[in-house]
N, C-alpha and C positions, 0 to 999 in steps of 0.2 A: 799435085801438091795445089793447095791453095794459093791464089796470087794475093789474097785479102793481107793487109798489114794491120787493119784492126781486129780487136778481140771484144767480143760482147760475151761475159759470162751469166748464166740463167742458174741461180740457186734453186732447184727443184726442177723436175722433169715431167710433173704432171700435166695436166690438160693445156693449163695457160702457158707452162713453158714449152709445150712441143708446139702449141699454136705460134709463139713467140720464135719458136726456132724456123717454122715454116715462112713467116714473115720476113723475116731477117735475111732467110738464103732468097726467097724470091725478089728480095729488094736488092740483093747483093751487096748488104752493108757491111760484112765484117766476117772473121770466123767466129763459131760459135762453141763455147765450152759449157756442158750442162752437167751440174754437181749434184749428186742425190746420195743416199745411202746405199752401200754396198750391194744389198739385195736388190736394189731398184736399176743398178747400173745396166746388165743385160738387157732386160727389156727396152730400157731408152737407149743403148745401141742399136736396137732393132728400129725404133722410130727414128733415129738418125739417119741410118741406113736409108729407110724407106725414102725420108726427105731428101736425101742427097743423090736419090735415084733421079729427082725431078731434074737435076743439074742440065743434061742434055738437052732436056726439052725447054728450061728456061733460059738456057744461055748463060748459066753463073758457073761459079768454081767455089763456092763456098764449103768449109770443110767443118764437120760437127763432131765433138769429141764428147763421150759420155764419161764420166768418172766419179770415183768418189773422192779424189785427191785433191785437195784444195789448192795445193801448189800449182795446179796448171791453170788458175785463173789468174797467174802473175801478167802484168802487165795490161790488164782488162780496162778498156777506158769506161766501160759500163757495166755495173752488176746489177741486175735485175732479180730479186728476191720474191719468189713467190712459194717459196717452203712453208709448209704448215698442213693443218687438217682444214678442209673446205666445210661450208655450212651445209648440214642435211635437212630436209623438211622438218619444221617445228624449231630449228635452231635460229638463235638471233647472230649478229657478226659478235656482239660482246660474250655470247656463251663460249667462245672460240678463245677468250682472253689467255685465262690458265694454260690451257695447254700448248698453246702456239707462241707464247712468251719465253719459254726455254728453248724453242727452237730458234727463236731470233735473237736471243744472247749468244748462244752459239756459233750462229752464223756470223753474227757482229764481229765477234773476235777474229774468227777465220778470214773475213774480209778484210779487217783491219790490218792483219798479218800479211797478207797475199795480195791485195790491190789496194793500198793504201791510197791512193790516187784518184780512185774511181769516180764516177758518178753513180749514185745509188738509189734506184727505183724500187719501191716496195708494193707490193698488192696484197701482201698477208693479213688477213682479218683479226681483229679488228684495226683497220688499217693505219689512223691516227695514232691510236697508242703504240702499235708495232715501230712506226717511224721513231716515236719517243724513244722506245727502250733501244731501238738498232742505234741512233746518234749518241746514246748515254754509253751504250757498252762498246762501241766501236771509236767513240772519239773524234769522229769525224765533224769536219767544220758544216754548219747548218745548209749552206749555200750547194754541199753535196748529198743531202739526203732529202729526198721527195717520196711523196706517197701519191698511189692513184685514187682518186677521190672524185672532184670537180670534173677531171676530164672523163671520166667514165659517166657518172651522174648528168653531166651537162648534154654529153653524147644520146643519152637516153632521152632526156628533156626534149633535145632535138627531134628524134625520131617520131615521139610520141605527137608533136606538134604537127611535123609534115604528115604523119598516117590520118590526124583529124582534119587537118586543112585540106588535104588532096595535094599538096606542092610538093617540091622536091625538098629533101632533108638538106641539099647543097645551099639552098638559100635562108636555111633558118639559123638566127643567131640568139642566142639566150647563154644564160648561165646558173650552176648551182654552187651556193656556199655552204660552208658547216663540213660537219663530222660526215663520214661516210656510214650514213645509216638512217632510220626513219625519221629522223629530226633534221634532215639535210634541208635546204633551203633554196628552193627555185625560185630564182627573181623573175617574176612573171612580167614587172613592168620593164625588163631590159629585152624581153623577149621579141622578136621581130622575124618577118619573112620576106625577104628582098626589101627591107627597110620598113616595112609594114609593121605597125604594132599589133600583134595577136588579138589584143581587144577589139580591134576593128574587125576581124577574121571570125572570131570564135565567142561564145557566149560565156559570162561569168561563170555559169556551171560547167561548161566543157573544159575551160580552163583549171577550173578545180580538181576535177577529175584527172586531168594530166597530172598536175601537182601531184596528186595522191599516189597516182600510177608511178610516177618518175620516183617517189620516196619508196616506193614498195616494189620496184621492178627487179632488183635482185631476188626478193622473196619471192615473186610471181614464177621466176625462172626454175629456183630452187623446187617449189612445188611442183611445176609441170615436169620436170625432170625426174624428179624421185629421188635421185642419186646423183649426188656434185652438184655443182654450181654453174654459174656464167663461165666463159673463159675465150670465145672468140673475141666479145667484145671488150673485154678487158684488156687482152692481148693487144688488138688495135688500138684503145686508149692509150697503152704504154708506148706502142711503137712510134705516137706522134710525141710524145713527150721526149722519147729517146733520139729521134731525128730532129727535134729542136735543139738538142745538145750537140750531138752530133756535128750537124751543120750550121752551127750558131745562127738558127733562125727568128731569135727574138719574139717567140711566139708567146702570146698572152693567153694561159691555160690556168683555169682553176684546178687547184692541186693542194695536196696536204703538205703544208710546209711550217717551219717553226716561226710561230709571230713572237717578237719581243717587243711589244706596244703597241702593234700595229691593229687597229680595230678593238684595243682596248685590252687585247690579249697578251698573255706574258707567259714565257717558256711554255709554248704548247703548241703541237703539229695540228692543225685544223684548216679545210679546205678554203682557201681564198686564192684570188685572181694574182698570178705572179707570171713573171717574165723568165722563160727558159731560154739559155743561150749557150756559149762556150763557157760561161763563168757559172755554169749550173744554175740554180737558183738567184739570177741577177737582180731582182727586185719584187717587193710586193706592191701591189698597186692599191693604194687606198682610195675606195670610191665611197660617197656619202650614201649612208641608207637611210631608209625612212625609220621611224618609230618602231612599227611593227618588226622590220627587218633586225633593227638593232637587238630587240627584245629575244628574237628568236635564235640571233647569234650568242646573246649572253646565256640563255638556257642551254643550249648547244655546247657552248665552253663550259657550262659548270659541270655537265655529264662528262665531258671527257677528263676533266680533273679528278672526277671520283675514280677513272680507270687508271689516271697516271700515279694515285697515290697507290694502287696495286702493284706498281713497278717500282 
């Protein structure tokens, strides 16, 4: 039997869900419950058994349960929603809107019934709009619903800066704002390596190449893979957010959260810098933007409003 007292529920046992189950087990965070469709449960049980077989080697005792019964997520502190159809080559995130909307509506109602006090992290695309749908259909307070956007995008931005400079990604600091998509806003003026602005290290042309690669990083992976989309990096970014909540780390992470007046945005989930701690989304940090950044964020916001009309 597991010695864990905490529980993390994963709604969706696909590639991101499996990667998350592995990471949670390796770090000995909590008991894991994976919920998926009945026909998917046996394969997920196989994955769960495979992951649990690392327990003797890792020195952990995490239990992983695969089920189609949402009642098993009762008392979960965190619910991570990855359910939905992933992108295929040639598809945009918005192409998934209608398909995944029904999935999220159903999931929201089940989570509200069985884990009403959970902190909920979503990665289902288009993630900003799916957060909006989840909150509306679950009735959860906005501080307990958050989406994977800037956390992943900022990580990719950091990676590409590290690759181009040749320095450690550990020393790169930067931020990406806006919706999770090709109109996201990598804030180049905030990007540094060991405190040194990247403008000192890279040419303007190279910085622009990095910006464009960051905006289309997900598409690049989809095209290279042919089938499926990124899963290791999204799972890693989600774990940063979850750990900030579980251990009250007060991490400042750009994430998709609901703005109600901040940055001139109202009743809309969008990627902005926020503080994640034991209270969930504890604060949205407003920073002064340049005229260009403000214009890009406004355009981004208008695009998200078009999606919201469909829900």
